[in-house]
C-alpha positions, 0 to 999 in steps of 0.5 A, a space after each residue: 044623358 050620360 052625366 059626364 060633360 058636354 063633349 061626351 053628351 054630344 058624342 053619345 047623341 051622335 052614336 044613338 041618334 045617327 048612323 054617323 061614324 065617330 072618331 073619338 080622340 084625346 090625350 091619355 086621362 081625358 075619359 075615353 075609356 070611361 065614356 066607352 064603359 058608360 056607353 056600354 051600360 046605357 046604349 040600346 045598340 047591339 055593339 061589339 068592342 074590339 081592340 088590337 091587343 089583348 091588354 087593350 081589349 081587356 081594358 076596353 071590356 072587349 076582345 081582340 080584333 083577330 079573335 073576333 074576326 078570326 083574322 090571320 096575323 099576316 098582312 091582308 091584301 084585298 087586291 090579291 086573288 081571293 081564290 089563291 093564297 089569300 083564301 088559304 089564310 082568310 077562311 073565316 069559318 064562323 060558327 052559326 052563333 058568331 054569324 048571328 052576332 055579326 048580322 045583328 051588330 049595330 055598332 062596332 067599337 075599335 079601341 086604341 085605333 092608332 095601333 090598327 093597320 090599314 089592311 086590318 080595317 080592310 079585312 074587318 070591312 070585308 068580313 062585315 060585308 060578307 055577312 051584312 050589307 055587301 053594298 056598303 063599307 063595313 057592311 053598313 055597321 056604324 063605327 066608333 073609333 077611339 084612340 090618340 093617333 099621336 100615341 102608339 103606331 101600328 106594328 108590323 114586321 119589316 117584310 110585312 111593311 114591304 107588302 103593304 103598299 099603302 101607309 100602315 095607318 088606319 085612316 088610309 084603309 081603302 074601305 075606310 076611305 070609301 066609307 067617308 067618300 060614299 058618305 060625303 053627301 049623306 048623314 053617314 059621314 064621319 065625325 071627329 070629336 076631341 075630348 079634353 080634361 074637364 076643369 076641376 
């Protein structure tokens, strides 16, 4: 057990004993970052922790999404021709070590997920599918999404919003919707857990 509270124990057991995707949310100061630090200490799962900004990545003890997945900063449009403009900006020339890390990954933690645009989640899924299981969203990797959707929203330039035909929020990503849809009749569904401040 993680010696925190019942909500965190339940979240920990979800992550350890299932392949269920988990969205962990709660107001600032409820212990989400503390939970993540303890999870990294005790979990035997091979995990990577990423966040949308450098500050968030440092706080989470991880790296930025763009750095780890070597993504361009502009919008990612999965419907665009991969052989055309998309391929020019989305080459992902990973080192052998990085490919091995991706292939061995059990759990991907995305902190401050409220700031992650939908197209960025699609791009993450495509990279994971390329090097892991091509038949499953996110390559079959379990997701732990941490954040408060009522706090910071995704950021994009005005001209980028015009390219993104879907709403920019992470929960509208095509691959994310597919992960939930294909999991609806299996244990690989998504669970939402809201943590609250423990009484003194």
